[in-house]
VOBA-1610 file (N, C-alpha, C; in pm, whole numbers, padded with zeros to 5 digits, always signed):
BEGIN
Met-02372+01587+00174Met-02214+01599+00185Met-02157+01523+00080Ser-02039+01567+00029Ser-01968+01502-00077Ser-01908+01370-00023Ala-01906+01269-00105Ala-01838+01148-00077Ala-01693+01158-00067Thr-01638+01260-00128Thr-01490+01280-00119Thr-01451+01349+00008Arg-01358+01295+00077Arg-01303+01366+00211Arg-01177+01436+00173Ile-01091+01370+00107Ile-00963+01435+00072Ile-00949+01438-00080Glu-00900+01554-00136Glu-00871+01572-00277Glu-00724+01639-00288Val-00644+01565-00347Val-00502+01613-00374Val-00497+01637-00531Lys-00460+01744-00570Lys-00463+01781-00720Lys-00338+01843-00770Asp-00274+01788-00858Asp-00154+01848-00930Asp-00046+01886-00830Leu-00023+01806-00725Leu+00063+01844-00620Leu+00212+01830-00660Val+00285+01936-00648Val+00434+01933-00677Val+00502+01990-00556Ile+00607+01910-00513Ile+00691+01940-00398Ile+00843+01929-00436Arg+00906+02041-00409Arg+01050+02044-00448Arg+01144+02065-00331Tyr+01263+02007-00340Tyr+01365+02038-00243Tyr+01485+02094-00325Gly+01493+02228-00333Gly+01587+02286-00418Gly+01555+02259-00566Asp+01651+02197-00641Asp+01618+02164-00777Asp+01555+02033-00798Ala+01563+01949-00686Ala+01505+01814-00692Ala+01359+01814-00674Val+01284+01744-00762Val+01137+01737-00751Val+01103+01606-00685Ala+01054+01609-00552Ala+01013+01497-00477Ala+00881+01436-00510Val+00784+01524-00547Val+00645+01489-00588Val+00614+01577-00714Asn+00568+01492-00819Asn+00562+01567-00950Asn+00423+01547-01004Gly+00325+01646-00972Gly+00198+01641-01031Gly+00112+01530-00980Val+00110+01495-00849Val+00030+01387-00801Val-00117+01428-00777Ser-00205+01350-00817Ser-00359+01381-00803Ser-00420+01253-00761Phe-00506+01256-00657Phe-00595+01147-00615Phe-00702+01198-00516Thr-00800+01116-00486Thr-00909+01141-00391Thr-00913+01033-00296Val-00967+01060-00172Val-00995+00959-00069Val-01138+00984-00025Asp-01222+00886-00039Asp-01368+00892+00007Asp-01380+00882+00151Arg-01498+00923+00204Arg-01525+00912+00345Arg-01527+00766+00385Gly-01457+00738+00498Gly-01444+00601+00542Gly-01355+00501+00466Glu-01275+00566+00368Glu-01189+00481+00288Glu-01054+00481+00348His-00985+00362+00332His-00850+00346+00375His-00765+00336+00252Val-00692+00441+00210Val-00606+00436+00091Val-00453+00438+00140Thr-00383+00349+00071Thr-00242+00330+00095Thr-00158+00388-00012Leu-00059+00468+00027Leu+00055+00504-00078Leu+00161+00413-00060Leu+00189+00338-00163Leu+00287+00229-00173Leu+00396+00256-00263Gly+00522+00232-00223Gly+00633+00258-00318Gly+00770+00240-00245Pro+00876+00241-00321Pro+01008+00227-00268Pro+01050+00348-00204Ser+01160+00340-00121Ser+01210+00463-00055Ser+01247+00567-00161Gly+01212+00694-00123Gly+01240+00801-00221Gly+01140+00830-00321Cys+01029+00760-00317Cys+00923+00769-00431Cys+00834+00889-00410Gly+00838+00947-00288Gly+00755+01063-00266Gly+00632+01040-00181Lys+00616+00912-00136Lys+00491+00878-00060Lys+00482+00948+00076Thr+00586+00949+00153Thr+00589+01013+00288Thr+00577+01160+00266Thr+00645+01220+00167Thr+00642+01369+00137Thr+00495+01412+00106Thr+00421+01328+00032Thr+00288+01363+00004Thr+00196+01350+00125Leu+00220+01250+00209Leu+00144+01241+00334Leu+00162+01367+00420Arg+00299+01411+00437Arg+00328+01522+00521Arg+00265+01652+00461Ala+00254+01649+00337Ala+00187+01773+00275Ala+00046+01784+00318Ile-00027+01662+00314Ile-00163+01667+00354Ile-00170+01711+00497Ala-00078+01670+00584Ala-00084+01708+00723Ala-00042+01849+00746Gly+00020+01913+00643Gly+00066+02056+00664Gly+00207+02066+00709Leu+00279+01950+00703Leu+00416+01939+00754Leu+00524+01979+00640Glu+00474+01982+00519Glu+00556+02014+00398Glu+00496+02123+00329Gln+00581+02214+00267Gln+00535+02318+00193Gln+00536+02286+00035Pro+00424+02263-00037Pro+00434+02231-00168Pro+00478+02351-00256Ala+00517+02322-00374Ala+00543+02429-00474Ala+00424+02473-00547Ser+00328+02375-00580Ser+00205+02409-00652Ser+00108+02296-00635Gly-00015+02322-00682Gly-00118+02229-00658Gly-00217+02269-00555Ser-00299+02174-00516Ser-00392+02202-00404Ser-00432+02070-00320Ile-00471+02104-00203Ile-00522+01991-00114Ile-00648+02038-00041His-00747+01973-00063His-00881+01996+00001His-00918+01872+00094Ile-00976+01922+00210Ile-01037+01819+00301Ile-01175+01872+00336Asp-01270+01780+00302Asp-01412+01803+00323Asp-01454+01932+00246Gly-01390+01953+00128Gly-01429+02061+00037Gly-01362+02201+00072Tyr-01287+02198+00183Tyr-01215+02326+00223Tyr-01072+02315+00171Ala-01021+02423+00128Ala-00884+02429+00079Ala-00788+02444+00205Met-00705+02336+00217Met-00603+02336+00320Met-00468+02393+00261Tyr-00449+02371+00131Tyr-00347+02430+00060Tyr-00392+02461-00082Asp-00362+02577-00133Asp-00391+02618-00266Asp-00294+02709-00320Ala-00207+02676-00410Ala-00108+02747-00455Ala-00161+02879-00529Ser-00264+02856-00615Ser-00320+02963-00693Ser-00378+03074-00605Ala-00439+03027-00492Ala-00505+03128-00402Ala-00414+03160-00289Arg-00290+03110-00290Arg-00186+03146-00193Arg-00236+03122-00043Lys-00299+03003-00040Lys-00365+02958+00089Lys-00293+02838+00148Asn-00257+02846+00274Asn-00186+02737+00340Asn-00230+02723+00487Ile-00332+02639+00524Ile-00381+02625+00655Ile-00286+02559+00744Pro-00257+02615+00866Pro-00161+02546+00959Pro-00204+02401+00999Thr-00104+02318+01030Thr-00125+02180+01061Thr-00251+02164+01168Glu-00239+02251+01277Glu-00322+02235+01390Glu-00466+02268+01357Gln-00494+02333+01242Gln-00629+02374+01210Gln-00682+02280+01090Arg-00619+02177+01064Arg-00658+02094+00950Arg-00754+01973+00986Gly-00762+01955+01121Gly-00844+01850+01164Gly-00800+01708+01134Val-00665+01693+01116Val-00604+01564+01091Val-00512+01517+01208Ser-00496+01389+01209Ser-00404+01336+01314Ser-00313+01243+01244Met-00193+01227+01304Met-00086+01150+01233Met-00027+01048+01334Val-00005+00928+01284Val+00064+00823+01366Val+00197+00802+01292Phe+00307+00824+01366Phe+00438+00818+01307Phe+00508+00680+01323Gln+00615+00662+01250Gln+00685+00538+01243Gln+00747+00522+01377Ser+00795+00627+01436Ser+00863+00623+01566Ser+00774+00619+01684Tyr+00643+00617+01663Tyr+00542+00622+01769Tyr+00536+00760+01838Ala+00643+00820+01864Ala+00655+00959+01938Ala+00573+00954+02066Val+00591+00845+02143Val+00531+00824+02276Val+00624+00884+02376Trp+00581+00968+02462Trp+00668+01041+02561Trp+00695+00945+02675Pro+00817+00893+02705Pro+00842+00797+02797Pro+00825+00844+02951His+00826+00971+02969His+00814+01026+03104His+00666+01037+03148Met+00572+01013+03057Met+00434+01020+03082Met+00374+00888+03097Thr+00252+00883+03164Thr+00171+00761+03174Thr+00107+00734+03042Val+00051+00624+03020Val-00029+00588+02904Val-00141+00694+02891Phe-00223+00716+03004Phe-00326+00810+02995Phe-00281+00942+02957Asp-00178+01002+03015Asp-00123+01139+02989Asp-00081+01150+02844Asn-00023+01043+02781Asn+00013+01043+02644Asn-00120+01063+02552Val-00213+00987+02586Val-00330+00990+02498Val-00406+01126+02523Ala-00398+01174+02642Ala-00472+01297+02677Ala-00397+01421+02637Tyr-00271+01415+02597Tyr-00190+01525+02564Tyr-00259+01625+02463Gly-00300+01562+02348Gly-00363+01650+02242Gly-00495+01713+02290Leu-00564+01643+02370Leu-00685+01699+02435Leu-00666+01822+02524Arg-00554+01821+02601Arg-00509+01930+02688Arg-00467+02041+02601Val-00391+02013+02499Val-00361+02126+02403Val-00485+02199+02349Arg-00583+02117+02325Arg-00710+02177+02280Arg-00793+02231+02390Lys-00743+02239+02511Lys-00811+02303+02618Lys-00947+02243+02654Gln-00957+02104+02644Gln-01078+02042+02676Gln-01098+02050+02830Gly-01218+02056+02874Gly-01245+02038+03023Gly-01210+01909+03072Gln-01188+01897+03208Gln-01133+01778+03265Gln-01229+01657+03245Ala-01357+01686+03259Ala-01455+01562+03245Ala-01452+01519+03098Glu-01467+01610+03006Glu-01461+01576+02857Glu-01325+01505+02818Leu-01220+01566+02876Leu-01083+01506+02845Leu-01073+01365+02895Lys-01122+01344+03018Lys-01118+01204+03072Lys-01194+01110+02990Ala-01320+01147+02951Ala-01405+01063+02882Ala-01349+01029+02744Asn-01288+01128+02671Asn-01240+01102+02542Asn-01109+01022+02542Ala-01028+01045+02642Ala-00907+00966+02653Ala-00937+00821+02686Glu-01027+00796+02774Glu-01069+00660+02816Glu-01138+00588+02692Arg-01221+00663+02621Arg-01281+00601+02499Arg-01178+00559+02404Ala-01073+00640+02377Ala-00971+00615+02285Ala-00893+00492+02334Leu-00863+00479+02466Leu-00785+00372+02531Leu-00871+00242+02510Asp-01002+00241+02526Asp-01093+00133+02512Asp-01083+00082+02370Leu-01072+00168+02275Leu-01078+00130+02127Leu-00956+00037+02096Val-00840+00064+02171Val-00720-00011+02140Val-00692-00107+02252Gln-00784-00127+02347Gln-00779-00225+02454Gln-00658-00197+02541Met-00638-00070+02578Met-00524-00034+02663Met-00570+00036+02796Arg-00699+00046+02821Arg-00747+00113+02940Arg-00691+00056+03066His-00681-00071+03084His-00625-00132+03196His-00479-00090+03233Leu-00405-00034+03123Leu-00274+00007+03145Leu-00266+00169+03149Ala-00369+00226+03176Ala-00377+00378+03173Ala-00267+00447+03262Glu-00241+00384+03380Glu-00152+00447+03473Glu-00007+00400+03460Arg+00015+00310+03367Arg+00153+00255+03354Arg+00240+00360+03279Pro+00374+00368+03327Pro+00467+00459+03249Pro+00486+00404+03115Ala+00482+00502+03016Ala+00503+00463+02878Ala+00635+00384+02851Ser+00740+00415+02932Ser+00863+00353+02926Ser+00859+00202+02954Lys+00751+00156+03009Lys+00737+00015+03047Lys+00660-00059+02942Leu+00631-00008+02829Leu+00546-00070+02740Leu+00633-00138+02627Ser+00574-00243+02568Ser+00643-00313+02451Ser+00613-00233+02330Gly+00684-00268+02220Gly+00666-00194+02099Gly+00521-00191+02046Gly+00449-00310+02054Gly+00313-00320+02005Gly+00225-00230+02101Gln+00254-00228+02234Gln+00173-00139+02321Gln+00192+00008+02294Gln+00311+00042+02270Gln+00345+00179+02230Gln+00273+00225+02104Gln+00265+00131+02005Gln+00188+00164+01889Gln+00042+00187+01906Arg-00008+00102+01998Arg-00154+00116+02035Arg-00174+00254+02100Val-00079+00299+02196Val-00086+00432+02262Val-00091+00544+02155Ala+00001+00523+02063Ala+00014+00633+01948Ala-00122+00633+01877Leu-00184+00525+01847Leu-00302+00506+01771Leu-00423+00582+01856Ala-00420+00536+01988Ala-00523+00593+02074Ala-00511+00760+02082Arg-00388+00800+02087Arg-00370+00959+02088Arg-00413+01006+01956Ala-00398+00948+01851Ala-00453+00998+01721Ala-00596+01002+01713Leu-00669+00909+01783Leu-00814+00891+01771Leu-00883+00976+01877Ala-00812+01016+01981Ala-00877+01075+02093Ala-00961+01195+02066Phe-00929+01276+01979Phe-01004+01395+01952Phe-01095+01383+01829Ser-01124+01259+01790Ser-01213+01233+01676Ser-01173+01314+01553Pro-01057+01295+01495Pro-01013+01374+01376Pro-01085+01338+01252Thr-01090+01437+01158Thr-01149+01411+01031Thr-01082+01305+00949Val-00947+01303+00967Val-00862+01225+00881Val-00745+01172+00968Val-00709+01041+00955Val-00593+00989+01031Val-00487+00953+00918Leu-00365+00999+00940Leu-00258+00967+00850Leu-00154+00880+00920Phe-00114+00778+00853Phe-00022+00681+00907Phe+00107+00671+00827Asp+00219+00696+00895Asp+00348+00701+00821Asp+00429+00577+00871Glu+00409+00468+00792Glu+00477+00339+00814Glu+00473+00306+00963Pro+00351+00294+01026Pro+00340+00278+01162Pro+00385+00153+01218Leu+00386+00044+01133Leu+00416-00089+01182Leu+00560-00136+01150Ser+00637-00055+01093Ser+00771-00104+01037Ser+00868-00129+01149Asn+00849-00078+01271Asn+00934-00107+01386Asn+00907-00234+01456Leu+00790-00302+01420Leu+00750-00419+01494Leu+00810-00549+01430Asp+00815-00650+01507Asp+00860-00777+01442Asp+00749-00836+01358Ala+00788-00925+01276Ala+00697-00974+01173Ala+00563-01038+01222Lys+00569-01111+01335Lys+00448-01165+01384Lys+00357-01064+01441Leu+00412-00969+01518Leu+00326-00858+01580Leu+00278-00764+01468Arg+00359-00742+01362Arg+00313-00661+01256Arg+00185-00728+01190Ala+00187-00855+01171Ala+00076-00917+01101Ala-00052-00912+01198Glu-00031-00921+01322Glu-00141-00910+01426Glu-00205-00764+01421Met-00106-00667+01420Met-00149-00538+01424Met-00228-00492+01292Arg-00185-00550+01186Arg-00267-00526+01052Arg-00406-00552+01073Val-00432-00671+01127Val-00574-00717+01147Val-00649-00619+01241Glu-00587-00595+01347Glu-00638-00498+01449Glu-00673-00365+01385Leu-00573-00309+01310Leu-00593-00177+01250Leu-00707-00183+01147Arg-00709-00283+01074Arg-00827-00298+00968Arg-00957-00300+01036Glu-00968-00384+01143Glu-01090-00395+01211Glu-01141-00260+01272Leu-01043-00188+01334Leu-01068-00061+01399Leu-01110+00038+01288Gln-01040+00039+01180Gln-01078+00138+01068Gln-01219+00109+01020Arg-01260-00012+01005Arg-01394-00045+00954Arg-01498-00012+01062Arg-01466-00045+01192Arg-01566-00018+01301Arg-01592+00122+01327Leu-01492+00210+01303Leu-01504+00352+01347Leu-01532+00430+01213Asp-01523+00368+01098Asp-01549+00436+00967Asp-01443+00553+00946Ile-01320+00522+00986Ile-01215+00627+00981Ile-01177+00643+00833Thr-01151+00773+00803Thr-01095+00799+00664Thr-00948+00811+00687Ser-00866+00742+00616Ser-00723+00727+00650Ser-00637+00721+00532Val-00518+00771+00539Val-00413+00755+00432Val-00295+00696+00502Tyr-00245+00587+00440Tyr-00149+00509+00502Tyr-00023+00493+00408Val+00094+00515+00465Val+00216+00504+00381Val+00299+00380+00424Thr+00335+00303+00323Thr+00423+00190+00351Thr+00506+00145+00220His+00613+00083+00250His+00687+00019+00138His+00665-00126+00134Asp+00581-00179+00225Asp+00555-00318+00238Asp+00433-00359+00153Gln+00461-00423+00042Gln+00346-00456-00048Gln+00242-00547+00006Glu+00288-00644+00094Glu+00197-00738+00163Glu+00105-00662+00251Glu+00161-00570+00326Glu+00079-00479+00415Glu-00015-00402+00341Ala+00024-00343+00231Ala-00067-00259+00149Ala-00185-00335+00093Leu-00157-00459+00046Leu-00265-00535-00013Leu-00355-00578+00089Ala-00314-00613+00216Ala-00393-00668+00316Ala-00490-00569+00380Ile-00460-00448+00390Ile-00530-00360+00472Ile-00605-00241+00399Ser-00588-00233+00266Ser-00634-00119+00187Ser-00758-00141+00113Asp-00841-00036+00104Asp-00955-00030+00018Asp-00901+00003-00125Arg-00809+00097-00136Arg-00740+00125-00268Arg-00591+00137-00241Val-00511+00110-00334Val-00370+00131-00324Val-00322+00219-00441Ile-00235+00317-00399Ile-00176+00411-00498Ile-00027+00378-00500Val+00017+00323-00612Val+00162+00285-00630Val+00230+00400-00690Met+00338+00443-00617Met+00415+00559-00649Met+00566+00515-00689Asn+00624+00594-00788Asn+00757+00570-00822Asn+00820+00704-00870Val+00931+00735-00826Val+01005+00854-00855Val+00916+00984-00864Gly+00835+01001-00759Gly+00743+01121-00752Gly+00618+01128-00826Val+00587+01013-00897Val+00464+01019-00979Val+00379+00886-00939Ile+00249+00895-00979Ile+00163+00782-00953Ile+00173+00685-01075Glu+00203+00557-01051Glu+00203+00454-01153Glu+00069+00394-01183Gln-00006+00374-01069Gln-00133+00307-01085Gln-00219+00320-00955Ile-00355+00339-00965Ile-00440+00346-00852Ile-00543+00237-00876Gly-00573+00162-00775Gly-00675+00062-00790Gly-00687-00018-00654Thr-00788-00104-00662Thr-00803-00195-00542Thr-00680-00290-00536Pro-00677-00349-00420Pro-00558-00449-00406Pro-00561-00555-00517Glu-00685-00608-00546Glu-00697-00709-00646Glu-00659-00657-00790Gln-00701-00532-00819Gln-00667-00473-00944Gln-00517-00450-00961Ile-00455-00399-00856Ile-00310-00378-00856Ile-00231-00506-00881Tyr-00275-00614-00808Tyr-00215-00739-00823Tyr-00246-00815-00944Asn-00365-00821-00995Asn-00405-00896-01098Asn-00396-00831-01232Arg-00403-00692-01237Arg-00405-00616-01357Arg-00298-00498-01355Pro-00165-00537-01325Pro-00066-00426-01325Pro-00062-00360-01475Arg-00052-00231-01465Arg-00048-00158-01593Arg+00103-00139-01645Ser+00192-00137-01564Ser+00334-00108-01603Ser+00430-00215-01542Arg+00546-00219-01615Arg+00644-00319-01555Arg+00681-00289-01418Phe+00689-00158-01371Phe+00717-00129-01239Phe+00622-00187-01141Val+00490-00178-01162Val+00391-00220-01071Val+00397-00373-01069Ala+00411-00437-01183Ala+00419-00584-01193Ala+00538-00633-01113Asp+00653-00570-01120Asp+00775-00604-01052Asp+00775-00575-00905Phe+00716-00456-00869Phe+00723-00415-00729Phe+00618-00478-00641Val+00498-00502-00691Val+00390-00546-00615Val+00375-00705-00644Gly+00408-00778-00548Gly+00406-00921-00573Gly+00529-00977-00657Ser+00527-01097-00694Ser+00628-01166-00766Ser+00574-01197-00916Ala+00636-01153-01022Ala+00588-01176-01149Ala+00710-01204-01246Asn+00673-01287-01352Asn+00764-01318-01457Asn+00734-01214-01573Ile+00836-01152-01622Ile+00808-01052-01738Ile+00866-01119-01860Ile+00779-01131-01960Ile+00821-01197-02090Ile+00815-01092-02197Lys+00918-01091-02281Lys+00929-00994-02390Lys+00881-01049-02519Gly+00828-00959-02598Gly+00784-01005-02737Gly+00718-00883-02798Arg+00613-00920-02882Arg+00537-00805-02950Arg+00396-00845-02975Leu+00310-00749-02981Leu+00166-00772-03006Leu+00145-00786-03155Ser+00086-00896-03192Ser+00057-00926-03336Ser-00069-00858-03380Ala-00098-00854-03507Ala-00219-00798-03571Ala-00350-00861-03513Asp-00344-00990-03490Asp-00453-01060-03444Asp-00484-01054-03300Gly-00402-00969-03226Gly-00421-00951-03080Gly-00352-01048-02987Leu-00279-01147-03059Leu-00190-01239-02982Leu-00060-01182-02950Phe+00012-01236-02862Phe+00137-01191-02814Phe+00240-01292-02851Ala+00329-01249-02953Ala+00439-01333-02998Ala+00563-01309-02914Thr+00609-01409-02838Thr+00724-01385-02751Thr+00854-01403-02835Asp+00963-01348-02770Asp+01098-01360-02839Asp+01140-01498-02854Gly+01085-01582-02765Gly+01122-01733-02777Gly+01045-01814-02877Gly+00951-01737-02953Gly+00885-01814-03060Gly+00753-01872-03012Val+00707-01840-02890Val+00573-01893-02838Val+00473-01789-02846Thr+00349-01821-02903Thr+00243-01729-02909Thr+00149-01754-02786Leu+00124-01642-02721Leu+00038-01643-02599Leu-00088-01560-02614Arg-00198-01604-02560Arg-00319-01525-02539Arg-00300-01443-02416Ala-00322-01314-02427Ala-00304-01220-02307Ala-00427-01136-02300Thr-00446-01072-02189Thr-00540-00967-02157Thr-00472-00833-02116Ala-00545-00727-02107Ala-00475-00593-02072Ala-00573-00518-01994Ala-00518-00435-01901Ala-00592-00350-01814Ala-00618-00215-01891His-00556-00199-02004His-00573-00069-02076His-00610-00115-02228Lys-00638-00013-02306Lys-00672-00042-02449Lys-00540-00055-02528Pro-00516-00177-02579Pro-00381-00196-02643Pro-00376-00102-02768His-00244-00053-02782His-00218+00040-02895His-00120-00023-02996Gly-00074-00152-02966Gly+00011-00213-03067Gly+00163-00198-03042Lys+00201-00110-02946Lys+00347-00091-02918Lys+00379-00168-02782Glu+00299-00245-02736Glu+00330-00314-02612Glu+00436-00416-02646Ser+00533-00441-02550Ser+00646-00534-02577Ser+00663-00627-02467Glu+00576-00636-02362Glu+00600-00718-02246Glu+00469-00772-02191Val+00471-00891-02140Val+00353-00947-02061Val+00402-00985-01920Ala+00321-00969-01819Ala+00354-01018-01687Ala+00273-01127-01645Ile+00334-01239-01584Ile+00263-01350-01540Ile+00298-01373-01395Arg+00199-01359-01309Arg+00230-01381-01159Arg+00274-01525-01134Thr+00378-01535-01047Thr+00439-01671-01014Thr+00328-01765-00953Ala+00238-01709-00879Ala+00136-01791-00819Ala+00023-01842-00904Tyr+00024-01781-01027Tyr-00080-01822-01121Tyr-00049-01924-01231Ile+00074-01985-01214Ile+00115-02087-01311Ile+00099-02216-01256Asp+00043-02309-01323Asp+00028-02442-01294Asp+00139-02524-01361Leu+00166-02641-01312Leu+00277-02726-01372Leu+00220-02844-01440Glu+00093-02846-01471Glu+00034-02947-01555Glu-00069-02880-01645Ala-00088-02933-01755Ala-00184-02868-01863Ala-00319-02871-01813Arg-00386-02752-01833Arg-00532-02732-01805Arg-00596-02685-01936Pro-00718-02728-01963Pro-00784-02705-02081Pro-00806-02556-02098Gly-00788-02497-02215Gly-00811-02352-02246Gly-00706-02266-02202Asp-00593-02313-02141Asp-00494-02232-02093Asp-00382-02211-02198Asn-00287-02119-02182Asn-00156-02112-02265Asn-00075-02234-02197His-00014-02298-02294His+00069-02420-02251His+00210-02406-02307Val+00315-02429-02217Val+00453-02415-02262Val+00535-02529-02190Pro+00591-02625-02264Pro+00674-02725-02193Pro+00796-02670-02126Gly+00835-02726-02023Gly+00960-02681-01956Gly+01017-02788-01862Thr+01128-02762-01796Thr+01204-02853-01712Thr+01236-02778-01586Val+01218-02858-01480Val+01253-02807-01337Val+01401-02790-01325Arg+01458-02668-01310Arg+01597-02653-01294Arg+01634-02655-01144Gln+01543-02585-01072Gln+01570-02567-00925Gln+01447-02577-00844Arg+01453-02628-00721Arg+01334-02626-00628Arg+01382-02566-00495Leu+01309-02466-00453Leu+01354-02396-00333Leu+01217-02413-00237Phe+01246-02468-00113Phe+01143-02484-00015Phe+01132-02360+00070His+01014-02299+00073His+00995-02174+00159His+00890-02190+00277Gly+00856-02318+00305Gly+00764-02342+00416Gly+00614-02341+00358Asp+00562-02214+00347Asp+00427-02204+00303Asp+00411-02237+00150Phe+00514-02225+00076Phe+00512-02248-00061Phe+00645-02303-00116Val+00642-02360-00233Val+00771-02410-00290Val+00795-02325-00431Gln+00913-02277-00435Gln+00936-02191-00560Gln+01025-02281-00655Tyr+00969-02297-00772Tyr+01040-02374-00882Tyr+01100-02272-00977Val+01220-02300-01030Val+01269-02233-01147Val+01265-02324-01258Ile+01186-02286-01359Ile+01163-02367-01481Ile+01225-02315-01601Asp+01302-02388-01669Asp+01367-02351-01804Asp+01261-02386-01912Ser+01226-02292-02002Ser+01137-02317-02102Ser+01168-02230-02224Ala+01085-02229-02328Ala+01105-02138-02441Ala+01078-01991-02406Leu+01004-01965-02297Leu+00981-01828-02247Leu+01093-01781-02162Gly+01201-01863-02151Gly+01310-01824-02062Gly+01306-01901-01937Ser+01378-01844-01833Ser+01376-01905-01700Ser+01261-01841-01618Leu+01159-01918-01584Leu+01044-01867-01505Leu+01037-01911-01365Ser+00990-01825-01280Ser+00972-01866-01147Ser+00830-01898-01123Val+00801-02007-01046Val+00665-02055-01023Val+00649-02089-00877Arg+00544-02042-00808Arg+00521-02070-00670Arg+00391-02165-00661Arg+00421-02279-00596Arg+00315-02376-00574Arg+00304-02418-00428Pro+00189-02476-00388Pro+00179-02527-00253Pro+00275-02637-00221Pro+00329-02654-00093Pro+00431-02753-00074Pro+00380-02900-00068Val+00305-02942-00169Val+00261-03074-00177Val+00292-03129-00316Asn+00301-03268-00328Asn+00334-03332-00453Asn+00455-03272-00513Leu+00565-03268-00438Leu+00686-03204-00482Leu+00750-03267-00607Leu+00793-03175-00695Leu+00860-03219-00826Leu+01010-03215-00805Asp+01077-03321-00856Asp+01226-03326-00850Asp+01286-03233-00952Glu+01406-03189-00922Glu+01483-03114-01027Glu+01506-03201-01139Gly+01491-03152-01262Gly+01508-03225-01380Gly+01374-03280-01440Ala+01267-03271-01359Ala+01139-03319-01404Ala+01082-03239-01519Ala+01018-03310-01621Ala+00956-03241-01733Ala+00820-03197-01683Val+00779-03074-01720Val+00650-03019-01673Val+00584-02946-01790Thr+00457-02906-01779Thr+00385-02821-01872Thr+00345-02688-01796Leu+00398-02581-01834Leu+00352-02463-01772Leu+00221-02429-01835Ser+00122-02396-01739Ser-00021-02372-01780Ser-00064-02247-01710Phe-00116-02147-01782Phe-00169-02031-01721Phe-00271-01962-01822Ser-00372-01909-01763Ser-00492-01858-01840Ser-00445-01722-01904Ser-00519-01684-02008Ser-00494-01549-02074Ser-00525-01433-01965Glu-00618-01466-01875Glu-00651-01360-01768Glu-00532-01329-01695His-00444-01425-01668His-00330-01417-01583His-00197-01383-01666Cys-00217-01361-01785Cys-00105-01317-01882Cys-00144-01180-01916Val-00081-01080-01846Val-00121-00947-01858Val-00038-00863-01943Leu-00089-00791-02042Leu-00018-00705-02137Leu+00005-00574-02062Leu+00143-00541-02061Leu+00183-00415-01989Leu+00199-00294-02084Glu+00161-00182-02036Glu+00173-00061-02126Glu+00318-00035-02158Ala+00328+00003-02293Ala+00468+00040-02336Ala+00516+00157-02260
//
């Protein structure tokens, strides 16, 4: 069997004259959890809905397990109910007039499963999300986190080929969202689920994904592991949108060094093969020290502002590179006006594609 479970190729989706998705291509391997990450209106949810069969593309193709679910050239479009996928929505879509068990069993009844098989599959799904003890409770009496578990159990009950998640945690409070991320990741690994997940929350995407696809205005900016996306952003958009980064302007010199507009020369690395037209580097705020380290880029500076955030302290540093933001642990606090030396390695000074 092929390692690839989902293949999306040259997908284009239009709403009238507006192009929502413009030539998107990617694959998802068996057991892989891939996240579509981007701002509102970037095309991520539209792409997810096309995989589910809820959107009509204009061109391109979508294959699941090697079978064409949509193929514009062959004029093929398989209905949603025949694609073997399940979807967990942002709104949970839990029916309040039904019990927890009936919500989970609904899809199994639609598929006309026998009573014994239906009961076994529904209870198995409830066990997976630790909700079996609430099987007879009315869904209207559940908390937000419990409703989300019911929605997930319903999605898993008929053992789908693929599970699609459309911002499923966005309606939960911050603490519960963090807990559900851990549970969702554990469940995905334990069941070896193949899943595509949509979110605009960069922290969520980095925490739960095997790979992240960063989208912007209908196109893919970058595909990679969370570490690659964070540590090796290819474009200014990725550096700016995922995490917190300082963008420094300048030019690439003939010897491969980066000469900044402020007159400082930096050693940098790149995730792509440099072509000489690059004009920016990105430096993550978390990768800058405030004292000199051997072998690093060094730039003197002065603390202009100190902002306490609890888990970290954010300093605003004035330097020849401009005003830089630096995040450090909340220990050995520096006073505003203190002289410092900005120190960061060439590995963390990333050359962005022009």
